[in-house]
VMD Tcl script that draws the C-alpha trace (Angstrom):
set ca {
  {56.72 89.98 34.82}
  {54.50 89.98 31.77}
  {50.88 90.15 33.15}
  {49.52 88.16 30.29}
  {51.93 85.51 30.78}
  {50.83 85.42 34.42}
  {47.25 84.90 33.41}
  {48.19 82.20 30.90}
  {49.94 80.28 33.66}
  {46.83 80.78 36.03}
  {44.53 79.75 33.68}
  {46.59 76.52 32.39}
  {47.15 75.57 36.12}
  {43.42 74.73 36.31}
  {43.46 72.36 33.25}
  {42.22 69.19 35.45}
  {39.22 71.45 36.44}
  {38.55 72.71 32.90}
  {38.57 69.07 31.65}
  {36.27 67.83 34.52}
  {33.81 70.81 33.62}
  {33.78 69.78 29.91}
  {33.15 66.14 30.70}
  {30.45 67.13 32.93}
  {28.73 69.45 30.69}
  {29.01 67.25 27.52}
  {27.65 64.24 29.50}
  {24.60 66.54 30.42}
  {24.06 67.76 26.97}
  {24.12 64.13 25.59}
  {21.71 62.87 28.22}
  {19.47 65.77 27.76}
  {19.61 65.06 23.95}
  {18.75 61.58 24.37}
  {15.63 62.24 26.37}
  {14.33 64.98 24.25}
  {15.06 63.55 20.89}
  {12.05 63.10 18.65}
  {11.89 60.82 15.78}
  {9.00 62.88 14.41}
  {11.38 65.80 13.77}
  {14.31 66.27 11.49}
  {17.99 66.04 12.66}
  {18.50 69.66 12.29}
  {15.50 70.60 14.19}
  {16.56 68.16 17.16}
  {19.88 69.59 17.27}
  {18.61 73.05 17.25}
  {16.44 72.19 20.24}
  {19.36 70.55 22.03}
  {21.46 73.47 21.62}
  {18.61 75.90 22.90}
  {17.91 73.74 26.00}
  {21.55 73.43 26.94}
  {22.79 76.89 26.05}
  {24.65 77.47 29.24}
  {26.44 74.27 29.33}
  {27.71 74.46 25.42}
  {28.68 78.25 26.18}
  {30.57 77.26 29.10}
  {32.47 74.49 27.25}
  {33.32 76.88 24.36}
  {34.76 79.64 26.51}
  {36.69 76.99 28.62}
  {38.06 75.65 25.19}
  {39.04 78.81 23.88}
  {40.79 80.09 27.08}
  {42.70 76.79 27.46}
  {43.92 76.55 24.23}
  {45.11 80.19 23.95}
  {46.68 79.79 27.23}
  {48.69 76.67 26.30}
  {49.53 78.41 22.88}
  {50.80 81.66 24.59}
  {52.84 79.80 27.00}
  {54.66 77.54 24.55}
  {55.26 80.49 22.42}
  {56.66 82.80 25.28}
  {58.84 79.98 26.60}
  {60.27 79.47 22.83}
  {61.04 83.13 22.65}
  {62.95 83.12 25.85}
  {64.98 80.19 25.04}
  {65.92 81.92 21.56}
  {67.57 84.65 23.36}
  {71.26 84.70 22.27}
  {72.93 85.08 25.77}
  {70.45 84.43 28.50}
  {71.58 85.30 31.96}
  {73.30 82.29 34.07}
  {73.27 81.34 37.54}
  {75.03 78.61 39.59}
  {73.11 75.75 41.35}
  {74.46 75.26 44.91}
  {71.48 73.16 46.33}
  {68.54 71.56 44.86}
  {65.82 69.40 46.16}
  {62.66 68.50 44.27}
  {59.50 70.03 45.42}
  {57.25 67.15 44.94}
  {54.23 68.40 46.93}
  {53.49 71.64 45.51}
  {51.36 70.34 42.58}
  {49.22 67.98 44.75}
  {48.49 70.56 47.44}
  {47.46 72.98 44.59}
  {45.25 70.48 43.28}
  {43.60 69.70 46.76}
  {43.42 73.27 47.78}
  {42.13 75.03 44.80}
  {40.71 72.54 42.01}
  {38.88 69.98 43.87}
  {36.40 72.26 45.65}
  {35.61 74.12 42.55}
  {34.06 70.82 40.89}
  {31.15 71.32 43.34}
  {29.83 73.99 41.19}
  {27.02 73.25 38.94}
  {28.33 74.41 35.50}
  {24.80 73.73 33.66}
  {23.22 76.40 35.72}
  {23.55 80.16 35.04}
  {23.27 80.95 38.76}
  {26.22 78.71 39.64}
  {28.31 79.81 36.59}
  {28.03 83.45 37.84}
  {29.10 82.69 41.48}
  {31.86 80.38 40.15}
  {33.02 83.51 37.98}
  {33.06 85.78 40.84}
  {35.01 83.49 42.99}
  {37.46 82.63 40.14}
  {37.96 86.42 39.18}
  {38.94 87.05 42.91}
  {41.14 84.30 42.92}
  {42.85 85.09 39.78}
  {43.29 88.81 40.82}
  {45.05 87.48 44.19}
  {47.25 84.98 42.57}
  {48.41 87.37 39.63}
  {49.02 90.26 41.91}
  {51.29 88.14 44.30}
  {52.82 85.97 41.56}
  {51.38 82.90 43.03}
  {51.15 81.25 39.56}
  {54.00 78.84 39.40}
  {52.31 75.74 40.20}
  {51.14 74.99 36.64}
  {49.64 71.72 35.55}
  {50.53 72.29 32.00}
  {54.24 72.73 32.61}
  {54.18 69.39 34.50}
  {52.31 67.82 31.39}
  {55.18 69.01 29.12}
  {57.93 67.74 31.47}
  {58.83 70.54 33.89}
  {59.59 69.95 37.35}
  {59.72 72.19 40.38}
  {63.04 72.35 42.70}
  {63.87 74.40 45.78}
  {67.23 75.53 45.25}
  {69.97 77.59 46.63}
  {71.60 79.71 43.87}
  {74.69 81.59 43.60}
  {75.31 84.85 41.31}
  {77.91 87.42 41.07}
  {77.10 90.52 42.96}
  {79.33 93.55 42.56}
  {82.16 91.21 41.78}
  {81.32 88.80 44.66}
  {79.46 85.52 44.94}
  {76.11 85.98 46.51}
  {73.89 83.01 47.54}
  {70.21 83.29 47.16}
  {68.25 80.70 49.48}
  {64.89 79.24 49.06}
  {64.58 79.87 45.49}
  {62.07 78.03 43.21}
  {63.53 76.79 39.84}
  {61.19 75.08 37.15}
  {63.22 72.82 35.01}
  {62.92 69.89 32.72}
  {66.49 69.04 34.17}
  {67.15 67.10 37.25}
  {68.77 69.86 39.00}
  {69.80 67.66 41.95}
  {72.64 66.40 39.79}
  {73.59 69.75 38.44}
  {75.40 71.14 41.78}
  {78.00 73.70 41.02}
  {76.82 73.78 37.43}
  {75.41 76.92 35.81}
  {71.95 76.99 34.24}
  {70.51 79.57 31.87}
  {67.29 81.17 33.31}
  {64.70 83.58 32.80}
  {63.61 85.43 36.16}
  {59.76 84.40 36.35}
  {59.58 86.64 39.59}
  {61.60 87.24 42.74}
  {63.07 84.11 43.61}
  {61.43 82.01 41.02}
  {63.07 80.95 38.00}
  {62.61 79.03 34.76}
  {65.50 76.86 33.37}
  {65.53 77.59 29.57}
  {68.06 74.55 28.70}
}
mol new
graphics top color blue
foreach p $ca { graphics top sphere $p radius 0.5 }
foreach p [lrange $ca 0 end-1] q [lrange $ca 1 end] { graphics top cylinder $p $q radius 0.2 }
display resetview
């Protein structure tokens, strides 16, 4: 699977964390700005002083916004390109059950602990960057990037499925597959779906 797509999936899976950091840092900038504002100086001088005093917070917000919007744009374009394929492969749904807990488990296990970092301090930002880089390496290497908050936002849901495909002219069932789809696959039993092979036993429904 495309490593850039994996990276974008990983980045956008942390959207709740990114939004939390942006709110905290902007709040901090506003509070510091109000405290340091001087009526004896011009507006431009006050703004320059605020930027200088809150350089770390502003840099963090800028980097997060760039990464987040590039990730969202790239994922949307990637999926649009996959849906435009003339004859995508098909596979039959034999069993499907909604995987409701995956997103909440991801939120509790990975996102909430990282809010404890102080993103207004350089030392804390460096420590977070090291931790996040290691986590990104492990998740991307092991293709553990399917729990994606952005896909949830735009209507995708996750299903644990049994899928049937033709293998050397005979039907073969793949059990314990994860299918990411906008459709309710639990009512699509014995119907074919057009898919893209996200990774082994992980698929995206292109309909």
